[in-house]
DSSP file (Angstrom, degrees, kcal/mol; ACC not computed):
  #  RESIDUE AA STRUCTURE BP1 BP2  ACC     N-H-->O    O-->H-N    N-H-->O    O-->H-N    TCO  KAPPA ALPHA  PHI   PSI    X-CA   Y-CA   Z-CA
    1    1 A X              0   0    0      0, 0.0     2,-0.1     0, 0.0     3,-0.0   0.000 360.0 360.0 360.0 144.7    0.0    0.0    0.0
    2    2 A X     >  -     0   0    0      1,-0.1     4,-2.3     4,-0.0     5,-0.2  -0.436 360.0-108.0 -87.2 166.6    1.2    3.5   -0.7
    3    3 A X  H  > S+     0   0    0      1,-0.2     4,-2.6     2,-0.2     5,-0.2   0.900 121.7  52.9 -59.8 -40.9    1.2    6.4    1.8
    4    4 A X  H  > S+     0   0    0      1,-0.2     4,-2.7     2,-0.2    -1,-0.2   0.904 108.5  49.3 -63.6 -41.0   -1.7    8.0    0.0
    5    5 A X  H  > S+     0   0    0      2,-0.2     4,-2.1     1,-0.2    -1,-0.2   0.906 111.6  49.6 -63.4 -41.3   -3.7    4.7    0.2
    6    6 A X  H  X S+     0   0    0     -4,-2.3     4,-1.9     2,-0.2    -2,-0.2   0.917 112.6  46.4 -63.2 -44.2   -3.0    4.5    3.9
    7    7 A X  H  X S+     0   0    0     -4,-2.6     4,-2.4     1,-0.2    -2,-0.2   0.919 111.5  51.3 -65.8 -43.9   -4.0    8.1    4.5
    8    8 A X  H  X S+     0   0    0     -4,-2.7     4,-2.4     1,-0.2    -1,-0.2   0.888 108.4  53.1 -59.9 -38.5   -7.2    7.6    2.5
    9    9 A X  H  X S+     0   0    0     -4,-2.1     4,-1.3     2,-0.2    -1,-0.2   0.903 108.0  50.1 -64.1 -41.3   -8.0    4.5    4.5
   10   10 A X  H  < S+     0   0    0     -4,-1.9     3,-0.4     1,-0.2     4,-0.4   0.935 113.0  46.6 -60.5 -46.1   -7.6    6.5    7.8
   11   11 A X  H >< S+     0   0    0     -4,-2.4     3,-1.1     1,-0.2    -2,-0.2   0.859 107.4  56.5 -67.4 -35.5   -9.9    9.2    6.5
   12   12 A X  H 3< S+     0   0    0     -4,-2.4    -1,-0.2     1,-0.2    -2,-0.2   0.792 106.9  50.3 -66.3 -26.9  -12.5    6.7    5.2
   13   13 A X  T 3< S+     0   0    0     -4,-1.3     2,-0.5    -3,-0.4    -1,-0.2   0.500  95.8  91.7 -86.7  -4.1  -12.8    5.3    8.8
   14   14 A X  S <  S-     0   0    0     -3,-1.1     2,-0.4    -4,-0.4   101,-0.1  -0.787  75.5-131.4 -99.2 129.4  -13.3    8.7   10.3
   15   15 A X        -     0   0    0     -2,-0.5     2,-0.4   101,-0.1   101,-0.1  -0.659  34.6-171.5 -74.9 127.3  -16.7   10.2   10.9
   16   16 A X        -     0   0    0     -2,-0.4     8,-0.1    96,-0.4     2,-0.1  -0.938  22.2-115.2-128.4 146.1  -16.6   13.7    9.4
   17   17 A X        -     0   0    0     -2,-0.4    10,-0.1     6,-0.3    95,-0.0  -0.423  14.6-165.6 -74.8 151.3  -19.0   16.7    9.5
   18   18 A X        +     0   0    0     -2,-0.1    -1,-0.1     1,-0.1     3,-0.1   0.235  65.7  93.7-118.1  11.7  -20.6   17.9    6.3
   19   19 A X  S    S-     0   0    0      1,-0.2     2,-0.3     2,-0.0    -1,-0.1   0.902  96.0  -2.6 -73.4 -42.4  -21.9   21.3    7.7
   20   20 A X     >  -     0   0    0      1,-0.1     4,-1.9    45,-0.1    -1,-0.2  -0.985  60.2-120.8-149.1 156.9  -18.9   23.5    6.7
   21   21 A X  H  > S+     0   0    0     -2,-0.3     4,-2.7     1,-0.2     5,-0.2   0.865 112.7  57.6 -65.7 -35.2  -15.5   23.2    5.1
   22   22 A X  H  > S+     0   0    0      1,-0.2     4,-1.9     2,-0.2    -1,-0.2   0.932 108.9  43.7 -62.0 -46.0  -13.9   24.7    8.3
   23   23 A X  H  > S+     0   0    0      2,-0.2     4,-2.1     1,-0.2    -6,-0.3   0.859 113.1  53.0 -69.1 -33.7  -15.4   21.9   10.5
   24   24 A X  H  X S+     0   0    0     -4,-1.9     4,-2.4     2,-0.2    -2,-0.2   0.920 108.6  49.7 -64.5 -43.9  -14.4   19.3    7.9
   25   25 A X  H  X S+     0   0    0     -4,-2.7     4,-2.6     2,-0.2    -2,-0.2   0.884 109.3  51.8 -63.4 -38.7  -10.8   20.6    7.8
   26   26 A X  H  X S+     0   0    0     -4,-1.9     4,-2.4     2,-0.2    -1,-0.2   0.932 110.3  48.8 -62.1 -45.1  -10.7   20.4   11.6
   27   27 A X  H  X S+     0   0    0     -4,-2.1     4,-2.4     2,-0.2    -2,-0.2   0.893 111.7  49.2 -62.7 -40.6  -11.9   16.8   11.6
   28   28 A X  H  X S+     0   0    0     -4,-2.4     4,-2.6     2,-0.2     5,-0.2   0.937 110.9  50.0 -63.8 -46.5   -9.3   15.9    8.9
   29   29 A X  H  X S+     0   0    0     -4,-2.6     4,-2.3     1,-0.2    -2,-0.2   0.894 111.8  48.3 -59.6 -40.8   -6.5   17.5   10.9
   30   30 A X  H  X S+     0   0    0     -4,-2.4     4,-2.9     2,-0.2    -1,-0.2   0.909 111.1  50.2 -66.1 -41.9   -7.5   15.7   14.0
   31   31 A X  H  X S+     0   0    0     -4,-2.4     4,-1.7     2,-0.2    -2,-0.2   0.912 112.1  47.6 -62.8 -42.5   -7.7   12.3   12.2
   32   32 A X  H  <>S+     0   0    0     -4,-2.6     5,-2.8     2,-0.2     4,-0.4   0.921 113.3  48.4 -63.7 -43.7   -4.3   12.9   10.7
   33   33 A X  H ><5S+     0   0    0     -4,-2.3     3,-1.3    -5,-0.2    -2,-0.2   0.922 110.4  50.0 -62.7 -45.8   -2.9   13.9   14.1
   34   34 A X  H 3<5S+     0   0    0     -4,-2.9    -1,-0.2     1,-0.3    -2,-0.2   0.831 111.2  50.4 -62.4 -31.9   -4.4   10.8   15.9
   35   35 A X  T 3<5S-     0   0    0     -4,-1.7    -1,-0.3    -5,-0.2    -2,-0.2   0.484 115.0-117.9 -85.1  -2.1   -2.9    8.6   13.2
   36   36 A X  T < 5 +     0   0    0     -3,-1.3     2,-0.6    -4,-0.4    -3,-0.2   0.796  59.4 154.9  72.7  28.3    0.5   10.1   13.6
   37   37 A X      < -     0   0    0     -5,-2.8    -1,-0.2    -6,-0.2     2,-0.2  -0.810  42.8-130.2 -94.6 117.6    0.6   11.4   10.1
   38   38 A X        +     0   0    0     -2,-0.6    18,-2.1    17,-0.0     2,-0.3  -0.449  42.5 159.4 -64.8 133.0    2.9   14.5    9.6
   39   39 A X  E     -A   55   0A   0     16,-0.3     2,-0.4    -2,-0.2    16,-0.2  -0.992  36.5-141.7-155.0 158.3    1.0   17.2    7.8
   40   40 A X  E     -A   54   0A   0     14,-1.9    14,-2.3    -2,-0.3     3,-0.5  -0.991  24.2-137.0-123.3 131.6    1.0   20.9    7.1
   41   41 A X  E    S+A   53   0A   0     -2,-0.4    12,-0.3     1,-0.2    11,-0.1  -0.657  79.7   7.0 -92.2 145.4   -2.3   22.8    6.9
   42   42 A X  E    S-     0   0A   0     10,-3.1     2,-0.5    -2,-0.3    -1,-0.2   0.926  82.9-169.5  53.3  52.9   -3.0   25.4    4.2
   43   43 A X  E     -A   51   0A   0      8,-1.3     8,-2.1    -3,-0.5     2,-0.5  -0.611  17.4-134.1 -79.2 122.4    0.2   24.7    2.3
   44   44 A X  E     +A   50   0A   0     -2,-0.5     6,-0.3     6,-0.2     3,-0.1  -0.660  27.0 174.9 -78.6 122.9    1.0   27.2   -0.4
   45   45 A X  E     -     0   0A   0      4,-2.9     2,-0.3    -2,-0.5     5,-0.2   0.707  66.7 -23.1 -97.4 -27.2    2.0   25.4   -3.6
   46   46 A X  E >  S-A   49   0A   0      3,-1.7     3,-0.6    36,-0.1    -1,-0.3  -0.932  86.2 -67.4-168.0-178.1    2.2   28.5   -5.8
   47   47 A X  T 3  S+     0   0    0     -2,-0.3     3,-0.0     1,-0.2    -3,-0.0   0.826 133.1  23.3 -56.5 -34.6    1.0   32.0   -6.1
   48   48 A X  T 3  S+     0   0    0      1,-0.1     2,-0.5    -4,-0.0    -1,-0.2   0.371 111.6  80.2-113.3   3.3   -2.6   30.9   -6.7
   49   49 A X  E <   +A   46   0A   0     -3,-0.6    -4,-2.9    29,-0.1    -3,-1.7  -0.949  40.3 162.6-124.2 122.3   -2.7   27.5   -5.2
   50   50 A X  E     -A   44   0A   0     -2,-0.5    -6,-0.2    -6,-0.3     2,-0.2  -0.936  23.0-153.6-135.9 111.4   -3.0   26.6   -1.5
   51   51 A X  E     -A   43   0A   0     -8,-2.1    -8,-1.3    -2,-0.4    11,-0.1  -0.555  21.0-124.4 -86.2 149.2   -4.0   23.0   -0.7
   52   52 A X  E    S+     0   0A   0      9,-0.3   -10,-3.1   -10,-0.2     2,-0.3   0.907  90.6   4.9 -61.2 -44.2   -5.8   22.3    2.6
   53   53 A X  E     -AB  41  61A   0      8,-1.9     8,-2.6   -12,-0.3     2,-0.5  -1.000  55.2-166.7-142.0 141.0   -3.2   19.7    3.8
   54   54 A X  E     -AB  40  60A   0    -14,-2.3   -14,-1.9    -2,-0.3     6,-0.2  -0.970  21.1-161.3-125.4 116.7    0.1   18.5    2.5
   55   55 A X  E >>  -AB  39  59A   0      4,-3.2     3,-1.9    -2,-0.5     4,-0.7  -0.478  36.0 -73.7 -93.1 163.3    1.3   15.3    4.2
   56   56 A X  T 34 S+     0   0    0    -18,-2.1     3,-0.4     1,-0.3    -1,-0.2  -0.252 121.9  33.3 -52.3 139.9    4.8   13.9    4.5
   57   57 A X  T 34 S-     0   0    0      1,-0.2    -1,-0.3    -3,-0.1   -53,-0.1   0.432 130.8 -77.1  87.8  -0.1    5.7   12.3    1.1
   58   58 A X  T <4 S+     0   0    0     -3,-1.9    28,-2.7     1,-0.2    29,-1.3   0.683  77.5 156.2  87.1  18.0    3.8   14.9   -0.8
   59   59 A X  E  <  -Bc  55  87A   0     -4,-0.7    -4,-3.2    -3,-0.4     2,-0.3  -0.707  27.7-156.2 -82.1 114.1    0.3   13.6   -0.3
   60   60 A X  E     -Bc  54  88A   0     27,-3.0    29,-2.3    -2,-0.7     2,-0.4  -0.710   7.0-163.2 -93.2 140.9   -2.1   16.5   -0.8
   61   61 A X  E     -Bc  53  89A   0     -8,-2.6    -8,-1.9    -2,-0.3     2,-0.4  -0.990   4.0-171.6-125.4 129.1   -5.6   16.5    0.7
   62   62 A X  E     - c   0  90A   0     27,-2.6    29,-2.9    -2,-0.4     2,-0.5  -0.977   8.8-154.2-120.2 133.6   -8.4   18.9   -0.4
   63   63 A X  E     + c   0  91A   0     -2,-0.4     2,-0.4    27,-0.2    29,-0.2  -0.911  16.9 171.0-110.0 130.5  -11.7   19.2    1.5
   64   64 A X  E     + c   0  92A   0     27,-2.6    29,-1.2    -2,-0.5    30,-0.5  -0.991  13.3 179.2-139.3 129.1  -14.9   20.3   -0.2
   65   65 A X  S    S-     0   0    0     -2,-0.4    28,-0.5     1,-0.3     2,-0.5   0.911  81.9  -0.6 -90.9 -69.7  -18.4   20.2    1.3
   66   66 A X  S    S+     0   0    0     27,-0.1     2,-0.3    26,-0.1    -1,-0.3  -0.942  88.3 138.7-125.2 108.1  -20.7   21.6   -1.4
   67   67 A X        -     0   0    0     -2,-0.5    -3,-0.0    -3,-0.2     5,-0.0  -0.995  57.7 -91.8-150.9 143.3  -18.7   22.6   -4.4
   68   68 A X     >  -     0   0    0     -2,-0.3     4,-2.1     1,-0.1     5,-0.2  -0.335  33.0-130.7 -61.2 137.9  -19.3   22.2   -8.2
   69   69 A X  H  > S+     0   0    0      1,-0.2     4,-2.5     2,-0.2     5,-0.2   0.898 105.9  51.3 -56.7 -45.4  -17.8   19.0   -9.6
   70   70 A X  H  > S+     0   0    0      1,-0.2     4,-2.5     2,-0.2    -1,-0.2   0.883 109.3  50.9 -62.8 -38.2  -16.1   20.7  -12.5
   71   71 A X  H  > S+     0   0    0      2,-0.2     4,-2.3     1,-0.2    -1,-0.2   0.891 109.3  50.9 -67.6 -39.3  -14.5   23.3  -10.1
   72   72 A X  H  X S+     0   0    0     -4,-2.1     4,-2.5     2,-0.2     5,-0.2   0.943 111.3  48.7 -60.4 -47.6  -13.2   20.4   -7.8
   73   73 A X  H  X S+     0   0    0     -4,-2.5     4,-2.4     1,-0.2    -2,-0.2   0.932 112.0  47.8 -59.2 -47.9  -11.7   18.7  -10.8
   74   74 A X  H  X S+     0   0    0     -4,-2.5     4,-2.1     1,-0.2    -1,-0.2   0.892 111.4  50.8 -62.3 -40.0  -10.0   21.8  -12.1
   75   75 A X  H  X S+     0   0    0     -4,-2.3     4,-2.2     2,-0.2    -1,-0.2   0.936 112.2  45.9 -64.5 -45.9   -8.6   22.6   -8.7
   76   76 A X  H  X S+     0   0    0     -4,-2.5     4,-2.5     1,-0.2    -2,-0.2   0.877 109.5  55.9 -63.7 -36.8   -7.1   19.1   -8.2
   77   77 A X  H  X S+     0   0    0     -4,-2.4     4,-0.7    -5,-0.2    -1,-0.2   0.903 108.1  48.1 -61.9 -41.4   -5.7   19.3  -11.7
   78   78 A X  H >< S+     0   0    0     -4,-2.1     3,-1.0     1,-0.2     4,-0.3   0.929 111.7  49.6 -63.4 -45.2   -3.8   22.5  -10.8
   79   79 A X  H >< S+     0   0    0     -4,-2.2     3,-1.7     1,-0.3     6,-0.2   0.884 104.9  58.1 -62.5 -38.2   -2.5   20.9   -7.6
   80   80 A X  H 3< S+     0   0    0     -4,-2.5    -1,-0.3     1,-0.3    -2,-0.2   0.698  94.8  66.8 -66.0 -18.6   -1.3   17.8   -9.5
   81   81 A X  T << S+     0   0    0     -3,-1.0     2,-0.3    -4,-0.7    -1,-0.3   0.630  81.8  95.1 -76.9 -13.2    0.8   20.1  -11.7
   82   82 A X  S X  S-     0   0    0     -3,-1.7     3,-1.2    -4,-0.3   -36,-0.1  -0.643  73.3-139.8 -84.8 134.6    3.0   20.9   -8.7
   83   83 A X  T 3  S+     0   0    0     -2,-0.3    -1,-0.1     1,-0.3    -4,-0.0   0.816  98.8  59.8 -61.8 -33.7    6.2   18.9   -8.3
   84   84 A X  T 3  S+     0   0    0    -39,-0.1     2,-0.6     2,-0.0    -1,-0.3   0.644  89.1  83.9 -75.8 -11.1    5.9   18.6   -4.5
   85   85 A X    <   +     0   0    0     -3,-1.2   -26,-0.2    -6,-0.2   -27,-0.1  -0.822  47.8 169.5 -91.7 123.2    2.5   16.9   -4.8
   86   86 A X        +     0   0    0    -28,-2.7    20,-0.6    -2,-0.6     2,-0.3   0.637  68.1   1.8-105.3 -20.9    2.9   13.1   -5.3
   87   87 A X  E     -cd  59 106A   0    -29,-1.3   -27,-3.0    18,-0.2    -1,-0.4  -0.972  66.4-137.4-160.6 158.4   -0.7   12.0   -4.8
   88   88 A X  E     -cd  60 107A   0     18,-2.7    20,-2.5    -2,-0.3     2,-0.4  -0.956   7.7-167.2-127.7 144.9   -4.1   13.7   -4.1
   89   89 A X  E     -cd  61 108A   0    -29,-2.3   -27,-2.6    -2,-0.4     2,-0.5  -0.997   8.6-159.2-127.0 125.5   -7.0   12.8   -1.8
   90   90 A X  E     -cd  62 109A   0     18,-2.7    20,-3.1    -2,-0.4     2,-0.6  -0.926   4.1-167.8-104.5 124.8  -10.3   14.6   -2.2
   91   91 A X  E     +cd  63 110A   0    -29,-2.9   -27,-2.6    -2,-0.5     2,-0.3  -0.956  30.1 145.0-112.2 114.7  -12.6   14.5    0.9
   92   92 A X  E     -cd  64 111A   0     18,-2.3    20,-2.5    -2,-0.6    21,-0.4  -0.980  59.7-141.0-153.0 157.8  -16.0   15.7   -0.1
   93   93 A X  S    S+     0   0    0    -29,-1.2     2,-0.5   -28,-0.5   -28,-0.1   0.486  81.6  99.8 -91.9  -8.5  -19.8   15.4    0.4
   94   94 A X  S    S-     0   0    0    -30,-0.5     2,-0.6   -29,-0.1    -2,-0.1  -0.677  78.6-129.0 -82.4 125.2  -20.1   15.9   -3.4
   95   95 A X        +     0   0    0     -2,-0.5     2,-0.4    16,-0.1   -26,-0.1  -0.646  46.9 160.5 -73.0 117.2  -20.7   12.7   -5.3
   96   96 A X        -     0   0    0     -2,-0.6     2,-0.5    -4,-0.1    -4,-0.1  -1.000  40.9-133.0-144.9 138.7  -18.0   12.9   -8.0
   97   97 A X        -     0   0    0     -2,-0.4     2,-0.4    12,-0.0    -2,-0.0  -0.814  29.7-170.1 -88.7 129.1  -16.3   10.5  -10.4
   98   98 A X        -     0   0    0     -2,-0.5    11,-0.1     9,-0.1     9,-0.1  -0.929  23.6-114.2-120.1 144.7  -12.5   11.1  -10.4
   99   99 A X        -     0   0    0     -2,-0.4     8,-0.1     1,-0.1     3,-0.1  -0.344  29.8-115.3 -67.4 159.7   -9.9    9.6  -12.7
  100  100 A X  S    S+     0   0    0      1,-0.1     7,-2.3     6,-0.1     2,-0.3   0.760  97.3  22.1 -67.0 -24.5   -7.4    7.3  -11.1
  101  101 A X  E     -E  106   0A   0      5,-0.3     2,-0.4   -14,-0.1     5,-0.2  -0.990  56.6-164.4-143.8 150.2   -4.7    9.8  -11.9
  102  102 A X  E >  S-E  105   0A   0      3,-2.4     3,-1.7    -2,-0.3   -14,-0.0  -0.993  89.0  -8.2-129.8 127.4   -4.2   13.5  -12.7
  103  103 A X  T 3  S-     0   0    0     -2,-0.4     3,-0.1     1,-0.3    -1,-0.1   0.881 131.1 -57.6  52.9  40.6   -0.9   14.5  -14.2
  104  104 A X  T 3  S+     0   0    0      1,-0.2     2,-0.4   -17,-0.0    -1,-0.3   0.668 114.6 119.1  65.2  20.0    0.4   10.9  -13.6
  105  105 A X  E <   - E   0 102A   0     -3,-1.7    -3,-2.4   -18,-0.0    -1,-0.2  -0.954  69.8-109.2-116.7 134.7   -0.3   11.2   -9.9
  106  106 A X  E     -dE  87 101A   0    -20,-0.6   -18,-2.7    -2,-0.4     2,-0.4  -0.285  28.7-155.5 -65.0 144.6   -2.8    9.0   -8.1
  107  107 A X  E     -d   88   0A   0     -7,-2.3     2,-0.4   -20,-0.2   -18,-0.2  -0.979   6.0-165.9-122.9 132.8   -6.1   10.4   -7.0
  108  108 A X  E     -d   89   0A   0    -20,-2.5   -18,-2.7    -2,-0.4     2,-0.5  -0.953   9.0-147.1-121.1 139.9   -8.2    9.0   -4.1
  109  109 A X  E     -d   90   0A   0     -2,-0.4     2,-0.5   -20,-0.2   -18,-0.2  -0.907  10.5-172.0-109.7 126.9  -11.8    9.9   -3.3
  110  110 A X  E     -d   91   0A   0    -20,-3.1   -18,-2.3    -2,-0.5     2,-0.5  -0.974  13.5-149.8-120.3 117.0  -13.1    9.9    0.3
  111  111 A X  E  >  -d   92   0A   0     -2,-0.5     4,-1.8   -20,-0.2   -18,-0.2  -0.735   6.4-154.4 -87.3 125.2  -16.9   10.3    0.6
  112  112 A X  H  > S+     0   0    0    -20,-2.5     4,-1.2    -2,-0.5   -96,-0.4   0.916  97.3  53.8 -61.8 -42.8  -18.0   12.1    3.8
  113  113 A X  H  > S+     0   0    0    -21,-0.4     4,-0.6     1,-0.2     3,-0.4   0.893 106.5  50.8 -60.1 -42.2  -21.3   10.3    3.5
  114  114 A X  H >4 S+     0   0    0      1,-0.2     3,-1.1     2,-0.2    -1,-0.2   0.894 107.5  53.2 -64.8 -40.6  -19.8    6.9    3.3
  115  115 A X  H 3< S+     0   0    0     -4,-1.8    -1,-0.2     1,-0.2    -2,-0.2   0.772 105.1  56.9 -66.3 -24.4  -17.6    7.5    6.4
  116  116 A X  H 3<        0   0    0     -4,-1.2    -1,-0.2    -3,-0.4    -2,-0.2   0.620 360.0 360.0 -82.8 -13.0  -20.7    8.5    8.4
  117  117 A X    <<        0   0    0     -3,-1.1    -1,-0.2    -4,-0.6    -2,-0.1   0.489 360.0 360.0 -74.6 360.0  -22.5    5.2    7.7
């Protein structure tokens, strides 16, 4: 298993709020901390790009509660263009189909609804 797969598995087992992006980000940060996963919050990747979390090894995590699918895809596509990002995890309440890779980097989908079941 890769680091990104391990992190996605931790997040999938975590019950997360869907009320606001701020509360979702807090829950993600707590889950990462409890699992002992080194991470940096609100990591600036470039002048216009700031990802919600960048974990050790370059695993980026983006949290979205209610957001247009196309906008989520475009944002992840921009993040995947950065060299320091090695994999992406999208944590969202939005049902979205994601490709297995963006810019040759693996993408993992974590459904907030699924984790709450």
